[in-house]
Steps between C-alpha positions, in 0.01 A plus 500: 500500500707182517262332253531794263880496528513126432258527204699789354835319525346185349366703207834679452679164492272381220512825301875551550601274211682703237270448200182520707617809690567679171145426384342597834690830507370596155150349484414387854423151628336281230138409573557123517798543736303754708214254549744220582686708762173629648357149534826375652510773762126490569412133469814301579646720774178660628599865451210748496378634167596862569847399628565288191382777266708762681811278493463449124456874440801597710714223349432645155613845617817363663592299189463811283720706732759222515494460121568872450783521756711193588345233279827427319677420829250231598409461868122460496354749752341382824269672747659531845275741692151402609242658270143500376364603163137602548233665280480879516127482575582367848669831587275792593693829469226697677513300823865389459422131566615196304245222552630144455299176485399373842414842643860621551542878456825693469493872580715732286735715712723761335568512129543787256187711537587704190416205272166404658306707247634299204326175390656158550645362175507121546223251577716329763713642783785349699536467879856440628608415854829651622632337822736794571206741525262231631234639267318431173559723197223559247652567156267693269561630147310822430450692176688823568478746208828651375599843617365775280752710308445848366658419165523153353861525376669176383809398696705470180429869426602597855830310462564669164433845646719415800792432266442821303457727803746317730218438747668208673519401867754227585492288816827369648456245782790456741551331836467820703308737272249512216593790272257650246587766243647574158774721357381801704648501849223714650235237413677222690326331793639249748312252719677294769428128499323354801820344638680833463204685652529285813878488538670776299290813547484726800219423748318821406491403129408133541149381414491343847124446507320365197143379465416146393179311455163630387455737797715818511482493882711183516861621491825340604851624573773357279753533780279296734449228239870477427593487870229241568615281214865527606411413860297193400759387247787531751308313768414225253864471387626475859243238592575300185860470617373352827232266360558260207169580325339791318308712749265637234360150449478408870393841634239627259454829683856609427474414131159666473629827650793501257265438204269781612789747520630397158150535356458851645838609363416361155168688500679822597755441222216455252326823606830693498584376150150580375526855637828556311353359176192721536716809548706413189186461286355829629834668428494375139143628459582839655808559283308428179217691337159423656319698230649282225482182706876443463692387811872432519622159383639288786823311424567196720809282529469147366640324809355155432740233622726749683510309829580169327788660309637667812490174698689315225765774481796383711686832477246698702531516880249320718373827654417640155308184411305521827404864436386433142297198614291735719426745217124526442531607135241245385239625750550865405498427126180297538327781690614760244376286211162442667441869572634601157244278326218640713596865437600464134872571552732316256803314633803359315770255615863581416816292542681650803839344431777756555268795557667595830859479375473636144565869439185662352713753307775300332407139581827418679536287811455706818675460835347535844660770714407694812403863458438735798206663323332212314582223747656154511304361203662739251589379151788668315584467131878517434437573131273809507530577875124472555408456866154413638316283751480130412119488506470814288737349242279190488187711443661695215617179329159336539334800336757502217445131432125552479541795262748308285352399161670159529277396795 
């Protein structure tokens, strides 16, 4: 694996030149350069044939990904984790063994059993070593057919019908809640964020136990994870005041336990976010017309660059900046987009500027007041005397901006 990592980084260094990288990303490695690199790796440095060929194949893929993402910023990519790029024929899906040269066999444990029936797409597969898990990961690409739909309706037609029939479902992401709905109050749904579910809700309403991992039997308590992390963090902070060095570097057990807890909490956050996104997609499908194949159109807030703008704003308090920095709006939007593409649900991004403070009736600036019926987050319009919850006002304005012909 070290030889493969070295050969891959050497190839990336050669192919990372700007003009050559542009050509490799579009047409692949030229034949004369391919033979030259192969002979250099194989003959001069004594790398095996299959390692040299796998390094050249993976370098081509990495250069193409880099060219399509951050090519303009420079910074030639480098391989950090130990890896192997081996032919697919060495993997036997029936027995679950990956046979490497020299008689070494790796047994497959776990994986997504739902995809085993689909054929493998590529001629080569990747094996990665993760030191945190102390395990090898076999990365396969399978040909999964798209989900069948009853009616093959174009997304542009669904968006057009959504504007005509007002079949719109807006999503407003806040620090404490994720609110879904439109101009009708009875269709509104609210989901607490994971941080709010742990701290703000009553113990009877908290999702205190959530499953993570591939097995549904493996569950963990969020309260236990939070208490364990706080206990380890406090003990580390107290010991750091006593000793002049970082305990996570000297005492690997302490750092490893902290990393494991953070990893478990991140996996739970991912599953919790995916469950909310799945419920939103199913809600859009249920509100629409299944016979016509027309779901509701999902309207999302275009919050790209929100955290950077909030950090640069000197007028906002530090507590507000800290809360916004923990908002998982990108994770939820990514899950909604992924499930929307799979299920054929159209989604549209709308500029959210001023949606929570603009009156949906007259367009005047609203003021935040406290109402005994609505609650603390009540917005009041001094012009037309309209009064409603702040999140509901944002949903109405998001729907109106989508239905506006100037969008």
